[in-house]
C-alpha positions, 0 to 999 in steps of 0.5 A: 772258204766256200761261202766266202769265196762265193761272196768275193766272186760276187762283189768282184763281179759287180766291181767289174761290171761297174768298172767296165761301165764306167769306162764306157761312159768316160769314152762316150764322154770324151768323144761325144760332148753331147752325150748325156751319161745315164748316172748324171742325176744332179749337179751333186750325183753325176759322173761327168764332173768326176771322169773329166776332172783332172782326177779322172784319168792317170797319164791320160789313162781313165781311172776306170781301167785300174778298176777293170784290172783289179776286178778282173784279177780279184775275180779270177782269184776268187773263182779259181784260185780259192776253189783249188783242191790244194789246200796250200794253193788255196791259202796262197790265193787268199793271201794274194787276194788280201794284198789286193783288197788292201790296194783296192781300199787305199784307192778307195779312200783316195778317190772318195776324199777327192771326190767328196771334198775336192770335187764335191761330186758323188759318182753313182758308179763310182760309190758303187764300186767303192762299196764292192771294194770295201766288201772285198776287203772285209771278206778277204780279211777273214780268209785263212791265208798262208804268212803274208811275209811268204807270199813274195818268195812264192810269187814266182813259183805260184806264177810258174804253177799257173802257166804250167796248167793250160785253163789257168795259163789261158786265163792269165794270158787273157787277163795280161793282154787284156789289161795291156790292151785297155791301157793302150786303147783307152788313152784320152787321145783316142778319138771316134772310130779309132781315128787320131785327133789329128786326122778325125772329121770335123764336119759340122754336127747334124742339125737337130730340132726340139718339139715344143714340150722338149723346148718348155722343159728345156726353158724351165730347166734354165729358169731354175738354175742358179747364175753366177753373177761373176760371169754375167753379161755387162753393158752392151753384151746381153748373152755371154757364153763362157767356156773354161778350157784346156787345149789338151782336153779331148772333150774340149777339142770335141766341143770346139768343133761341135759349137764352132759353127753355132757360135759364129752364127750368133756372133754374125747375127748378134755383133756385140750383143752375144759374146763368147769367151774362152777362160784357161783351166789347164790341167797342169799343176805349173799354171792350173789346178793340178792334172796330167797334161803336159803341154797344157800350159805351153798351148795356153801361152801360145793362144794368148801370144796369138790373140795379141797379134790377132790370130787367136782363133787360128792357133786355137783351131790349130791346137785342136786339129793337132792335139796328138802332136803337141809339144813345146817345140811344135806349138812354138813352130805353130805360133811362129807360122801362124802369128809371127811370134818367134821361139825366142819371144815365146820364151821370153813371155812365157813366165810373165803369162803363166800368172794370168793362166793361174789366175783364170783356173783360180777364178774357174775353181771359185765358180765351182769348175772341176773339169773341162769343158765347163760352160757358163751361159749368162751365169748358168754352169752346164756340161756339154749339150747338144747343139740344138739345146745350145742354140735354144738356150742362147736364143732363149736368152736373147729373148728374155733379154729383148733382143730376139 
């Protein structure tokens, strides 16, 4: 029991550390689209696509929060429950640990299947967690436990015992409060410095410059990338920037304000030559490829209707500035104020626009989009980068086309 307890403690501690790292990176990706995650190794091995996909969160809460809560509980049971001098209590703790290990194993099978066969990406931190969770299951299955059938009947008794002991009660309260706080704090709607997305500042990003070595490396990277001809420029357009977007996606909001001035600058300097397009990729099964953003379809429909009346940019801006306030009723009200589209017109046209959204999402899926925002510059797929890198990439493509 002693060796197994030590091994379980180590495995759970590593799983907890990996989960906390994942949660931190997920948060950074949400609030800073230019953030370069240390686990983004290649197109196949990266965290970005996994965390920001529709499978990376559950009702707005990052999946990593579940990993933190699960790992912390296994760690507490291994470090303290299995070490109880009371053999019966230690065996009960072993039983609870085994039940948790089965839950963890089921989650691993699900998310690993999604990652490998749906998203076609391998997240290094996720894989590390998978290995730790499988290890916890193997070790927990070797423990001497009470009958698992007896555990439900013991649960209240064991809970009272925990809260009757000062140290155990303190640890249990810390775990409970910490779990609730993590779930509440880590929802995707948070913005930098704890501000709501409605009140977060939208000042232009600071100007950055790249030295010649960095420029050469960036240009070389661009030249090495495969290009999707389906999103290549045609006719008079020489540089085409395409964004697959979800109006309830916090990272889409951040990239919108981050790139807004740069895109406007190139559109003004190179009218008809540089073109920016937004494609819909709503994280909602009604009009997209799945996900948990309840008003993503409503928002995308509103933007399309606003465009018909020449007010698409204003509607997009309102949606991103009021992301936390989005509901079907607030979206319809805003659409009426901004574009003069009545709620009745919105409802009458809603169902006819949904297939067009789904068509965009299917197109994105064909191109390998599995999360938002995803960008294509002259067919080159990339995740959000720093403003300086985006501007240099556009300038480089213009120069290659003989424009600049």
